[in-house]
C-alpha positions as CSV (number, residue, x, y, z in Angstrom):
1,M,-40.1,11.6,-19.1
2,F,-38.4,14.5,-20.3
3,G,-38.0,14.9,-24.1
4,G,-39.3,11.4,-24.5
5,I,-36.2,10.0,-22.5
6,S,-36.7,8.5,-19.3
7,I,-34.8,9.4,-16.1
8,I,-32.3,6.4,-16.6
9,G,-32.1,7.3,-20.1
10,W,-31.0,10.7,-19.3
11,F,-28.4,9.3,-16.8
12,H,-27.2,6.8,-19.7
13,T,-26.8,9.7,-22.1
14,I,-24.9,12.1,-19.7
15,V,-22.9,9.5,-18.3
16,G,-22.2,8.1,-21.8
17,I,-21.2,11.2,-23.3
18,A,-18.9,12.4,-20.4
19,G,-17.3,8.9,-21.0
20,I,-16.9,9.3,-24.9
21,L,-15.6,12.8,-24.6
22,S,-13.2,11.8,-21.9
23,G,-11.8,8.6,-23.6
24,L,-11.4,10.8,-27.0
25,Y,-9.5,13.4,-25.1
26,L,-7.1,10.9,-23.8
27,L,-6.6,9.1,-27.2
28,I,-6.2,12.4,-28.8
29,R,-3.8,13.9,-26.4
30,Y,-2.0,10.7,-24.8
31,K,-2.6,8.1,-27.8
32,F,-3.5,5.5,-25.1
33,I,-6.2,5.3,-22.2
34,D,-4.1,4.8,-19.0
35,I,-6.3,2.7,-16.8
36,R,-4.4,4.2,-13.8
37,S,-4.7,8.0,-14.5
38,E,-7.3,9.9,-12.9
39,L,-9.1,10.5,-16.1
40,G,-8.6,7.1,-17.2
41,K,-10.5,5.7,-14.1
42,F,-13.2,8.5,-14.9
43,Y,-13.4,7.3,-18.3
44,I,-13.7,3.6,-17.2
45,I,-16.6,4.5,-14.7
46,C,-18.4,6.6,-17.1
47,T,-18.1,3.9,-19.6
48,L,-19.1,1.1,-17.2
49,L,-22.0,3.1,-16.0
50,A,-23.3,3.9,-19.4
51,S,-22.9,0.2,-20.5
52,G,-24.3,-1.2,-17.6
53,S,-27.4,1.4,-17.5
54,S,-28.0,0.3,-21.3
55,F,-29.4,-3.1,-20.1
56,F,-32.1,-1.0,-18.1
57,I,-33.5,1.1,-21.2
58,F,-35.8,-1.2,-23.0
59,S,-38.8,1.4,-23.3
60,A,-37.3,2.4,-26.9
61,T,-36.7,-1.1,-28.2
62,G,-38.7,-3.5,-25.8
63,S,-36.0,-5.8,-26.0
64,F,-32.1,-6.9,-25.9
65,N,-30.7,-5.5,-29.1
66,D,-27.5,-4.7,-31.2
67,A,-26.8,-1.7,-28.6
68,H,-27.0,-3.8,-25.8
69,L,-24.7,-6.5,-27.3
70,L,-22.1,-3.6,-27.8
71,S,-22.7,-2.5,-24.1
72,L,-21.6,-6.0,-23.1
73,L,-18.8,-6.2,-25.4
74,T,-17.7,-2.9,-23.9
75,I,-17.6,-4.2,-20.5
76,L,-15.9,-7.5,-21.5
77,A,-13.2,-5.4,-23.1
78,I,-12.7,-3.3,-20.1
79,I,-12.4,-6.5,-18.0
80,G,-10.2,-8.0,-20.3
81,A,-7.7,-4.6,-20.2
82,F,-7.7,-5.0,-16.5
83,V,-6.7,-8.6,-16.7
84,L,-4.3,-8.0,-19.1
85,D,-2.8,-5.2,-17.1
86,R,-2.5,-7.5,-14.1
87,Y,-1.3,-10.6,-15.7
88,S,1.1,-11.3,-18.6
89,L,-1.2,-14.0,-20.2
90,F,0.2,-13.3,-23.6
91,G,3.9,-12.3,-23.0
92,S,5.2,-9.4,-25.2
93,L,1.6,-9.3,-26.9
94,T,-0.1,-8.4,-23.6
95,K,0.3,-4.8,-23.6
96,Y,-0.9,-4.5,-27.3
97,L,-4.0,-6.4,-26.5
98,K,-4.7,-4.4,-23.3
99,E,-4.3,-0.8,-25.3
100,L,-6.4,-2.3,-28.3
101,A,-9.1,-3.4,-26.1
102,M,-9.3,-0.2,-24.3
103,S,-9.5,1.8,-27.7
104,A,-12.1,-0.5,-28.8
105,T,-14.3,0.5,-26.1
106,I,-14.6,4.1,-27.6
107,L,-15.4,2.5,-30.9
108,L,-17.9,0.2,-29.3
109,S,-19.4,3.3,-27.6
110,M,-19.5,5.2,-30.6
111,L,-21.7,2.9,-32.8
112,P,-24.8,3.1,-30.8
113,T,-24.3,6.7,-29.8
114,T,-24.1,7.8,-33.6
115,A,-27.3,5.7,-34.3
116,E,-29.4,7.2,-31.4
117,V,-28.2,10.7,-32.2
118,L,-29.0,10.6,-35.8
119,K,-32.3,8.9,-34.8
120,R,-33.2,11.8,-32.5
121,L,-31.9,14.9,-33.9
122,P,-33.2,17.5,-35.1
123,P,-36.3,16.5,-32.7
124,K,-39.1,17.1,-35.3
125,E,-37.3,15.4,-38.4
126,P,-34.6,13.1,-37.5
127,F,-31.6,12.5,-40.0
128,V,-32.4,8.9,-40.2
129,D,-35.2,6.7,-39.3
130,S,-33.6,3.1,-39.4
131,L,-30.1,1.7,-38.5
132,D,-29.9,0.7,-42.0
133,D,-30.1,4.2,-43.2
134,P,-27.0,4.7,-45.5
135,L,-25.8,7.7,-43.3
136,V,-25.5,5.6,-40.2
137,M,-23.7,2.7,-42.3
138,N,-21.2,5.3,-43.4
139,F,-20.6,6.5,-40.1
140,Y,-19.7,3.1,-38.9
141,L,-17.5,2.5,-41.8
142,S,-15.7,5.7,-40.9
143,Y,-15.3,4.8,-37.4
144,L,-13.9,1.3,-38.5
145,V,-11.4,2.8,-40.9
146,I,-10.3,5.1,-38.1
147,F,-10.1,2.6,-35.6
148,A,-7.9,0.5,-37.9
149,F,-5.7,3.2,-38.5
150,F,-5.5,4.1,-35.1
151,A,-4.9,0.7,-34.0
152,I,-1.8,0.3,-36.4
153,Y,-0.7,3.7,-35.1
154,Q,-0.9,2.4,-31.5
155,T,0.9,-0.8,-32.4
156,L,3.9,1.2,-33.8
157,L,4.1,3.4,-30.8
158,I,3.9,0.5,-28.3
159,K,6.8,-1.2,-30.5
160,R,8.7,1.8,-30.3
161,G,8.6,2.1,-26.5
162,A,6.2,5.4,-26.5
163,L,3.9,3.4,-23.9
164,N,6.7,3.0,-21.6
165,E,7.4,6.7,-21.6
166,Q,4.0,7.9,-20.0
């Protein structure tokens, strides 16, 4: 262990940060996460590795918890996006659902990441000691509002044909 984090914990952290940063870059720069682009593939691989590795990190909690559930939902959202990319299961709604599923993976990744950062930093006196802390809840609420507005924005872009122009 280094800094109170196991090797798998460091792997999870580094890959997760790479995933979140690349996903945010894709959303900010291109407004969508293109699962066929090189950076989109990088994002997906990092996110799947981070989500999958979270199931091996029990030292901090001792059991399956909300963060593990979010990891499972993230994996399911990525699988769902791939299925929707391949099959038009919902007709004209399919592309909307696929893009919203991919964008939701960022939200699902940010929630446990934020809580973990706030519980660990600064090292001697962390910002929070509980997930119920108002600071954590305010971050969660902020992310949810940002995601909702961004989902509406993406929906309007898709409706205007911006997704087809990429």
